[in-house]
N, C-alpha and C positions, 0 to 999 in steps of 0.2 A: 379537244373541245373548247370551243372558246367562251368565257363569261362575262357576267356584266357585274358591276357592284352590289355586293348583297343587298337583300331589300328585305326588311324585318318582316312584312309580311308575308314573303315567299316562303322565308325559312321558319315561318308559324306550321308550316305542313311538312310532314314527312310523305314520302312515296317509295312504290314499292311496283315493279312490273314482273308479270309471268307472261311468258309467250309459247305456243304451241302451235308448230307448223303442221297445217293440216292439207299441204298441197296447195289447192287454189284458193284455201282461205288461210288467216290467221286466226287463233283464238287467243286474245290478250286478255288477262287479267288485272286491273290498275286497282291499286290499294292507296287510299290517302287516309293519315291520320293526323289528329292536331289535338289538341288540349284546350278546352274552354272552361272559362272562369265561371263555371255555373254548374250546379247540379244537374243529373239527368231528368229530373223532374221539370225541372223550368225549361230544357233545351226540347224536351220531349213535345209539347204542343207546337213550337216552332215548326215541326216536322211533320206534323200529322193532323193538324186543325185547318180546314180552307182561311179562315181568315188571317190566322198569324202567318200563312204560306203566303199570303198576298203582299203585307208587308214588307218582305225582302225578297222572295223567289219572284212571286208574279202569280198571276191567276192561277187556280188548278181547280177544277170543276170536278163532282163526282164524289162518290164514296170512298173515304179513306180508312174506314175499317175492313176487318180481315175477309176476304172474301169480295171486296168492292172494287169497282172498278173507277179509273181517273182519268182527265184528259188535262194537260197543260196547254197554254197560250203558246209553248214555244214550238208545239207540234209533237210531242211525246204523249203516249198514254202507257195503260199497264194497269194491274192487276196486283191486291196486295193480297200476299200469300200467306205471311203469317206475322202477327203481332205481339210483343209480349212487351207493354208500355211496364216503366218506361225504358226498355233497355235494347228492343232489337225490332228492325221493320223489314222485311222481306220482301220485295217486289220483282214486277217483270217489268224491265221498260223497254218500249215499243215505240219504233220507228221506221214507218213503211213497212216491210214483211220483215222486218227484225225483231224477235224477242229475247231479249237480252237480260239475265238476273241480276239487280241490284240488292247491297245488302249494306245496311245502315245500322252498327250498333254504337250504343252509348253506355259506358262501363265506367260505375264509379270509383274514384282516386280516395285515397287518404286524408288529402287536403279539401275535400269536399268539393273539387274540379270533375270535371268528365273527360274521358279520351274518348273522342269521336274517330270511328273508324267506316270510311265509305269503302266498299268493293263495288267495282263495276265488270263484270265479264263480258266482252263483246267479241264478235264473229265478224272480221272484217275481211272483204274481198283483198288478195293479196297485191293486188295493183295499187288500191287505196292504202293499205299498209307501207308500202314500198314508197308512196306519195307522202305522206303525210307523218308515217307511224305512230306511236303511243299519244301523242298530242292531239291527234283527230277525234279522241274518246274522252281525255282527261281533261284537257283545259276549262272545258265549260263547269266540270266540277271543281277545277280551281276557283273561277269565278263566283259558283255558286257558294262557296265557303265563306271566300271574303266577303261577300255578301250576307251570309250569316254571322260571321264575327262582327263585321261593322253595324249591325241592326242591334245585335243584344249585348256589345261591348265587351264581349267573353275573350279577346286577345288582347285586352289592355294590361293587364301585368306585364304581360313581355312585348308585346310592340306599342304601348303607349295609347291614348286617346284618340289620336288622331289617323285612326284604320279607315280607308277610304272605301266608299259605299261604290261598287263595279257599276255605275251608270253608264247609259252608252257614250255621254259626254264624258266621263272619265275616262271609258275604254278607247276612246279617238283623241286623247290628248298624251302629251309627252310622256308622263308620268304611266295612263296607261299602258302607252306601247312597252315602256322600260318594263312592267310588270309582267306583258304579255312576251315581251323576248327572254326573262327569265324564266317563267315556267315553262316554255319551250324547250330552252337548252337543259334544265335539269330532267324533262323526260325523255329527250335523247341522250341525256346519261345513263338515265334506268335504260334504254334499249340496247347500249353499248354491253352494259353491266349483264343484260340477259343475253347476252352474244350475238348481237347483228351487227353486222360491218358499220366500222365507224364512218364510211365515207357514206354508206345507206343512211346512217343515222342522222349525220350532218344535214343531209338533203331534206328528211323529213322534217327537220328542225328549221332549217329556212322556209321550206315551204308551208310549216302551219303559222311560223310570225307572219309570213305574208298574208296569208289566207285571214287571220284575226285581224290585223293592221287595217287592211284594205275592205274588213266587213265583206268579205266574200265568202264566208266560211258561213255557208246555210243549208237548211234541208237534210242535214246527217245528223251523226249522234256527237258532234261538235258544240257549240254555244247555242246554235239555236233550237237545240233540243233537251240540253244538259240543265 
């Protein structure tokens, strides 16, 4: 598996992957975790208030209280299943006919920071998984976490003050392309660790990189919806 020069903000997130073979479909559970230099009570409104979500993620319409329904301008919608402020948010993440579970936890650390863990379980047609691998579902969340960190300054202690905001212009730049490349490589490595053939994982890595860099990744559970 090839790799690129280590990028600080890429390494600010840890990743894990579980894969279940269901024949014509593959169920994957992607988990991203990162430390944020803010208490859960400060991070919570950024995830649950429409106005604050708009400041870093984009417009989210609807009711974000328990039992409410919401819709994002990126094509996803869902229902809020469970809220335990300021620590747990359980949702459905719906794109097209897919209804997938999404769980976000904010756990306090002894030093006043927050461990954020995001777990998204996705049921993918086998053909799509073999073409793109876990990057199909994961990289949109990588971009979202980078946007949250840039908006809050919550990665400043580990990454410095210049955390880039992943605007469309930045994602289209050489720096953005390098980050997309690094994220794709890391998720391909997770696929190999989970038992995927290395050649198949590298195919997914290459296709995911090309799809994101060329801005052709739309309408699915990748960046257009995450």
